[in-house]
N, C-alpha and C positions, 0 to 999 in steps of 0.2 A: 503494499499500500504506499510505499515511498513516493510513488508518482503523484499522489494527491497533495504532497507537501514538499515543494521544490527546495526550500531552505534545508530541510532535514536531508534530502537526498544529496545535496551539494556537500554537506557536512560529512555524510558517510563516504561519498566518493573521494574527498580530500583525505580522510583517514585511511581509505584503502588504496590511495595512490592512483586512483582512476580518474578519467576525465568526465566532467559533469555533462549531462545531456543539454541541448540547446534550450529546451523548454524551461528547465530548472534555472539555467543561467539567465534567461530572459525575465523569469519570474523575479529573481533576486535583484536584478538590475533595475526593473521597473518599480520594485518595492523601495530600493534605495533612492531612486529619482523621486518618487512620491514623498519620501521622508524629507529629502533635501528641500524640495519645493515648499513643503508645509512649514519647515523650520524657518526658511527665508521669509515666507509669508508672515509667520508668527512674529518674527523679530520686527519687521517693518510696518506691520499693521497696527495702528493705535488701538489701545484697549477699548472694548465695547462697554457700553453702560451697564448691560446686565452681567457682563463678565466681571466688571469692577465690583458689583453688588456681590457676586458669589466669592470674589476674592476676600471681601469683608467676612463672608461666612467662614472662610479658611482661617481667618485670624481669631475666630471664636468657635473652634471645633466643638461640635455637639452631636447628639444622635438625631436631631431633627431641627428644622427651620420653619419659619412661618409659611414660606411659599412652597418649599420643596424638601424632599428627603436629603440626607447628607452626603451622598456619594460624590456630588460635584465639589463639595468642599474638601474632601479627602484628595480628590485628583489634584486640585489647585495646591493644597498643602504640600503634597510630595513634590510637585513642580517647583514650588518656592524653595524647597530644601536643596534643589539641584541648580537653579538659575534665578536670576533676578529680572525685573522688568516684565514685558509682555510674555516672554518665553517662560518665565516663572509662573505664569498662570496657565500656559497651554501646552507645556512639554508632555505631560502624561496623556493628554488628549491625542497628541500626535503619535506617540508610541502606541497607545491603545488602538489607533486605527490601523497600524501596521499589523498588529495581532489580529484585528477584525478581518483584514484582507486574507490572512493565512487561514483563519477559521472558516470563512466563506469558501475558500478554495478547497478546503477539506470536506466541507459540506457538499460541494458540487461533486467531488469524488470522480473526476475524469481519469480513467485508467490509461488513456492514450493522449496525453497532453502534447501539444505542439507549440512552437513559437506563435503561430497565428492564433491559436486558441487562447494563449496567455494574454497576447495583446488585445483580443476580443474581450476577455474578462476584465482587464483594467479599463478598457474603454467604456464598457457598460457602466462599471462603477463610478468612473470619472464623469460620466454624462449626467449623473443624478446630482442636481444642484446642491441640495442640502446635505447629501453624502460628502460632497466636496467641503462645504462650509465647515461641518463639524469634524473635519480633519484637523483644523487649526484654531477653531474658535471654541472656547470651553463654556458650555452651559450644560444643564442636566441631560440634554440630548446627546452629548458626546459619550458619557458612560452608558446611556441607554442603548446606543448603537453597539457598543462593545458587548454588553451583557445580552443583548438580543441574539448576536452572532454566537456567543458562548452557549446560550440556551438551546439554540437550534442544533448546534454541534453536539451537545451532550445529549439532547433529545433523540437525534438520529442514532447515536451510539446506544442509547438505552433501548430503542426499538429492536436493535440487533441482538443486544445482550443487556439484560436488566441485572447486571452485576452490582455488587455493592459500591464498587469504585464509580461506576457510571451513575448510580443513585445518588452518591455524595456529590458528584459534579453537577448533576441536575438540580439538587437542592440549593447548592451554592449559586448557580446561575439564576434560580428563581428568586432568591433573596437579593441578588445583585440588581435584577430588573426593578424590583420595587424600591430598593435603596436608591436607584438612579432617578426614577420618576414613576409616579403612580400609574402612568400610562403603561408601564411594564407589566402591570398585572393583567392587562388586556391581552397581552401576547400569551400568557398562561391560560387564560379563560378560552380564548380562541383555539388553542391547541387542544384542550380538553373537548371543546365542541366538535372539532374535527375528528376526534377519536374517543368516543364515549367509554370505550372499553378500558381506558386508563383509570376510570373510577373503580374498576374491579381488580386493578393490578396493585397488589399489596405493596410492592416496592415503590411504585409511583406515589402512592398515598404517604409512605414513609418520607419520600423526598419532599412532598408538599408540607408535611408536618415539620420535618427538619428545617425547611425554609422559614416557616412561621417562627420557630424557635430562634433562628438567626435574626429575625426581624423584631424579637421581643424588646430589645433596648429602644428601638424607634417607637414601638407601640406604647411603651412606658412613657417615653418622652411626650408623646401626643396626649396621653391621658393626664400627665402632671401639668401640661400646659393648656388643658381644656380643648384639645383637638382644633387648634388654630388652622392648620392646613386643610383639614376637611371642610371647616366652616368657610374658608376663603374659596377653595376649588369648587365646592358644591353649592355655595351660596352667593358669596359677594361677587363672583364672577358672572353670575347669571343675570341676564338682562331681559326686558320685555321682548316679545317676538319683533324681529325686524326682518323684512323681506330682503333687504340689502345684504344682511349677514348670510342668509341662506343662498342667495344668487351669487355672492362673491366667493363661495366655498371652492367651486371647481377651478375658476380662474386662479385662485391662490394655490391650489394643488398642482395645477399645471405648471405654475412658476417655481414651486419648490421642488418638483420632481424633474421637470423638463417635459414639456407636452408630448414630445415624440417617444420618450421612454414610458410615460404614464399611458399613452395610447396603446402601445404594443403590450404592456403589462396587462391592461384590462381586456384587451383582445385575447390574449392567451387564456385567461381565467374564464371568460365567457364562452369561448369557442371550444376549448379543450378541457373537458371535465376529467380531472386526474382520478385514477383508480387506486394508486398506490397511497398508503396512509400518509407518508411524509410529505408527498407532493400535495396531497389535499390539505394538509396542515399549512403549507406555504400559501396556497390559495385562500384558505380561511383567514389567515392573518392579514393579507392584502385587502380582501373585500371587507373584512370585519372592521379594520381600522378606518378605511375610507368611508364605509356606511355609518359607523358609530359617531364620528365626529361631524359628518354631514348632518345627522339628526341633532346632534348637540348644538349645531349652528342655529337651531330654532330658538335657543335660549341665550344667544350672544355670539360674539365674534369667535370663531375657531382659528386659532393661530395655525399657519400653514405648516410649521414644523412638527405639530402634534402627531402626524401620521408618519414621521420619518422612520420609525422602526420597521414599517412594511417595506422599506427600500431593500432590506437584506433578502427576504424571500423573493422580492422582484428580480434582483440580480441573479439569483439562482435559477429561476424559472426562465428568464430571457436567455440566459447563457445556454441552458439546455436546448431550448427551442431553436436558437440560431445555429447550433452545431447539427441540427437535423434537417434545417430547411435553408436552401440556398437563398431564396427570396428574402428570408428574414436577415441573413447576413449582409445582403446587399443593402437592405434597409438601414441597418446599423451603420455600414461603411459610408453610404452616400447621403443618408438623411440625418442620422443622430450624431455621428462623430464630427461633422462640421461644426456642430454647436459647441464643441469644445473650444473652439476659437473664441466664441462669445464669452464662455466661462472664463477663459484666460484673461480677456479684457476686463471682466468683472473683478477678477482677482487683482489685477494691476490697479484698477480704480480704487481699491481698498488701501493700497500703498500711496499712490500719487493722486492728487485732487485734479483729475482730468475731466470729470463729467460737468455738464452745464449747471448742475445743481450740487450742493455740498452735502456729502454723505455724513451721517452722525459721527463716524469714526474721526473725521477730519475736524470736527468742531470742538473736540474734547480739550485738547491741549491749550488751544487759545482761550476757551472759557475758563480753564483753571488758572492760566497765567493772568488774565484780567482781574479775576476775583481776588487771587492771592496778592496782587500788587496793591489792592486797596485794604484788604483785612490784615495784611502783615502776618504776624504770629498768633492772631487770635484764633481760638476754636471757632468753627463755622457751622451754624445750624441752618440747614435748607428746609424751607417750608414745602412739604409735599413733594419731595424729590430724593427718594433714596438712591436713585441712579446718579445724580449729580454729586450728592454727598459722597458716594463711593468712588466716583471718578476723581474728585478733588483730593480725597485721602490717598488714592493710589499714586497720583503723580506728585503730590507734595509731601506725603508721609506726615501730614499734620492731621489732628483730630477734626473730623467733620461727621455730622449726623443728620438725620432727618426728623423733623417735627411734623407729624401728620394730623390732618383734621378731616371733617366730613365731606370736604370738597374733593378728597382724593380717596385713598384707602389705607387700611393697616398694612404693615409689613414687618420685617424682621427687627427694624429699629425700635418698634414698639415693644419688643421683648427684651432688647438689650437695655442697659442702664446708663446710657449717655446722658439722659436728662438729669439723673441723680448726680453723675460725676460733675456736671457743670452747673448744677442748681446755684443760683446766687452769684455766679461768676460773670465776668464780662465776656460777651460773645458777639459775633458778627452774624446777623440774620439775613439770609438770601432768599428771595421769593420772586416768582413770576409776576411781572407787573399786570399782566392780563387777568390774573386770578387772585389778586391780593390788594388789601386796602392798608396803607400805611397810616391811616387815620391822622394825616397831616404831619407825621414824624419826618424829619429831614433824613435824606439817604442819598447814596451814590447810584446813578443809573448806570448799569453796564449791560449793553446789548438789550435783551428783553427782560433783565432782572433789575431788582433794586436791592441795594445792600444797606442795612440799617444796623448800627452799633447799639446793642443793649448792654447797659451798665450792669444790669443784674438779671440773669435768666430766670424767669418764672415758669416752672414746668408743672402741669397738672394733668397730663394726658393719661396718667395711670389711675386717676381718682375714679373710683367705681360708684356709679349711682344705680341703685336697685329699686324697682317698683313692681307692682303686680296689678294688672288690669284683667278683667274677664276677657275671654277669647273673642275676637271680631267684635269688640265693643263699639257701639254706634254713638256718634256725636253729631252735633249740628254746627254749621258754620256760625262763627261769632258767639258761640256758646262759652260761657265761663265755667271753668272746671277747677276742682281742687281735689288732690289726693295725697296720701302720705309717701314719702321716699326715704330711703337709707342712704347715706353717703359715706363710703369707707375710704380712709387715706392709707394706702399701702407704703407710703414713703417713709423713710427713717427721720423725717423732720416735720414739723407742723405745717399745716396749710393755712395761711391767713387770708380771709376773704375780703377784708376792708382795708387793705393797704391803700394809702392815700393815692400814690401814683398809678398803681396797677390793681384796682379791685377786680375780684373774680366774680362773674356773673353766671347764673344758670340760664339756659335757653331751652325752650321746647322746640324740637325739630321734627317736621312732618315732611316725609319724603314720598313723592309719587311721580311716575313718568319721568325720572331724571330730574325733577324739580325739587329743591329743597326750600321749604318755607320755615322761617325762623320767627319765633314769638318770645317776647320778654316774659320772664317768669319772676313772681314774688314769692318769698318764703316766709313762713310763720311757724315757729319762731325764726327770727332773722339769723342767718348764718354769720359766725364770727371767726372760729378757729377750730380746726380739727387736729387733734394731737396725733402723732405719728402711731400708726397701727390701730386707730380708733375709728369708731362708727358714730355718726350722729344722725338723729331722726328730725325730720321737719315736714311740713305740708307745703306743697307748691301750688300756685294758682296761675292761670294764664287763660288767654282767649283762643279758641279754636279758629284758625284762619280759613279763608276759602281756599279750596284746592281744585286742581284740574280734573281730578277723578276722586271717586268715592272711596276706593280701596287704597289705603296709605299704610305707611311704616312710621311708627312714632318712637322717638327717643329723646333723652335728655343729655344736654352737653354743657360743658364749661367753656368760658371764653374770658380773655383778659387782654387789654391793650391791643397790640398788633397781632396777637395770637388768635386765630379763628376758633370756632367751636370744635372741640375734640371729641373723640370717640370714648365717652364715659359711661355709656349704658348700652344694653341690648336694645335692638329695635323690634317693636311688636306691631302686629297688624292691628289696625283700627279702621272703622268706616266713618266717613264724614259726609253727611247729606246736606243738601242746600237748605 
């Protein structure tokens, strides 16, 4: 079986003093070329905003994070031990994709490889846009690709021999999928749906249970943090139905895969129904991912890269089909492979600012330089921008963090304690001028942002307001209501509500159809101070505003000075009638 893994064969040939076959040599040379290309790309492509955010993850290693499981943080942490700068974020993703190539080649298991077949294999993989991108960009999709390949490789071995070693490898790959991204669980589910006999296979069940055991630290982390990732992925990301999201889905998929690759991939699945179990599994994964996230687009925008795990089974199926059909090979050579030139231009545009519009990558360093010039050595608090805070910290090495409010969303900065670290200290506050009111405070305008220096940071984002209302409670517009609330201070310092310069106010927030309506709140007894770790009880009163729809989400927020309403309570469904 050495033919299926050229690097192994070359090593054996060297040991035996024999000459390597041309196919193996071509495989290693193309793999080396791919590695060099991605290293060069990584070194000269500025950091992406999401990459910088995950770089922050790596500086706070944990078993889980607000947005994602922890594998991406581990990838970056190890990269950072080996290199600095952008390569210190991306190196493990680069080497991981090399192993992914080898695993896919072993999955293909071509017993008669030739130089032309090796070129075809690399050409198919390189033609998939997102497969190229996650060869040098580090987001959770990079480890997801690696563990998808490892899972399919171990699953194919398991179908041949359900030995304990293959069972162990399968369990590790299952855990790795979920530790990379929750979408990885869909790979496992679709595999089972393609072969329901697995549910009667004792060793497969053992592999699944072992995978769950390996996931225990992450499950415990979610439990102790009140399942923030589940709430975000299954709740906060959901939007009302939009036909635009539904119709945009397939154009986005064509862009992320390459329309010519996606076309032949779907053609194969629809026209050729596989009879062999493993081939059927590959088809299930492709169709399952594409269908699942198309359905999910009914509840919000589906990111194009969410289906990237299906690129690996697509590479395998297309390769086998092209080797059997001359027309398919001609299609690849004359239709698909020319698009590699466009992808090369795209790669170059990430390094050099050659396009008529500026890419995000090229804005990062100038943004950081301009803000740092004004803020000097002050810690910087970005309003509603975990990405800019992360990029600023990456390029300057200086402390930066995000303070979030109801106009944005919660993120990992809400779980970290930067606000406690800099409470009461002088900080620079950076906000988008189009979504922020300075309340007349003087500041420095930098591009589309305003920078305001706060002599004493007041943080109250972790204050918890608890209330209980009957389900689907009905109110009328302009109705005055009063009910009791509990306010808990988790900070290690007291919270003063009546500070002369920056008093803290409670606000009632009603959210519907993307519109947030804010009403003033009065309290009785009046709030004065909450000692650290203490809870106070009060009654709040406010007027129900008019809303664009009857079904609304209601919550209570705190605000002070230039800091808008924070996420201080859970939102509860209410009905507001005219």
